[in-house]
Steps between C-alpha positions, in 0.01 A plus 500: 500500500464763759245562772126442455402622846661729751393619848586863547504603866636793693571556871205651684382612832202721613629820341548385138265200479220660296730683264722195429213258440304738278817580293609133473136399400498756221858426374453125510170523308672715244792270467283193465295683227804616306751209535487117493521460880252481786608753753357450853500799739590445866658623807770398751378621840826615666581593855135544588422420870411128529159579648407699188616256225154343458324833458763631255478170304127529483512857383749421231269226363205738516698758303579247226822322589500158356802385692570594874834410645637583842864591568593220730752468780809485275835454671661801343249782611335596829139375476249492798491155646159343438475647145526152342211355719281802440547475122412122483198547714359755270236382240612788272871412480618275205884488565728543799806636340846417631383351833847448634538240768125424497375251765338170427181625677474811282576301182226257612255790520610618157418151360159490678415852373635471145766761533813434287846535645748681275835357398673825406752570238592834670840538647479479878145377522616182324738406784219315685366324191613158604331537840179622327484208267571245773252637739238539231555140389457377865194714558338423166508862386538602143794711381529745219827601348519854379741775414402771745630719213551866582657576151464343153837316527357316814262308287573123478594279214386139502865395547529715817168376631626143475822577672322697790252221540774233512703715741193533742444130490192495278 
């Protein structure tokens, strides 16, 4: 039992990008070496101006991030309108996290560009999961269910994953 792979991301912007990626790359490599788990370093680009998302995502990949997520237009925080679209247009973004009330058009772009749409287990962000799942299904986009863990107790059990997926309509 237990996890065999974990994506470890932290919130980044311009100011902390290099430090966070370098730190996570080193820590994930050490964890993978010492424990029976593949730890993948990544970032969640958060509250970066929409016109800079592609550049920051590219920089993150160049620095060694294996996973690049963008903090989407969640319904519970102020996020610049257009962030979702900028994220799914970037060739360097893997996941649009908690995209809130994402439009069909943006979900379709995600499908065309291979960007996954997050179904979030995080309180607050999860409030739009049903909309995300329905819109993704209509647009042909792929969803990924994850914990958005900020603390160890936020990690998911298989039982909870199944309940969240069912509640979201998966």
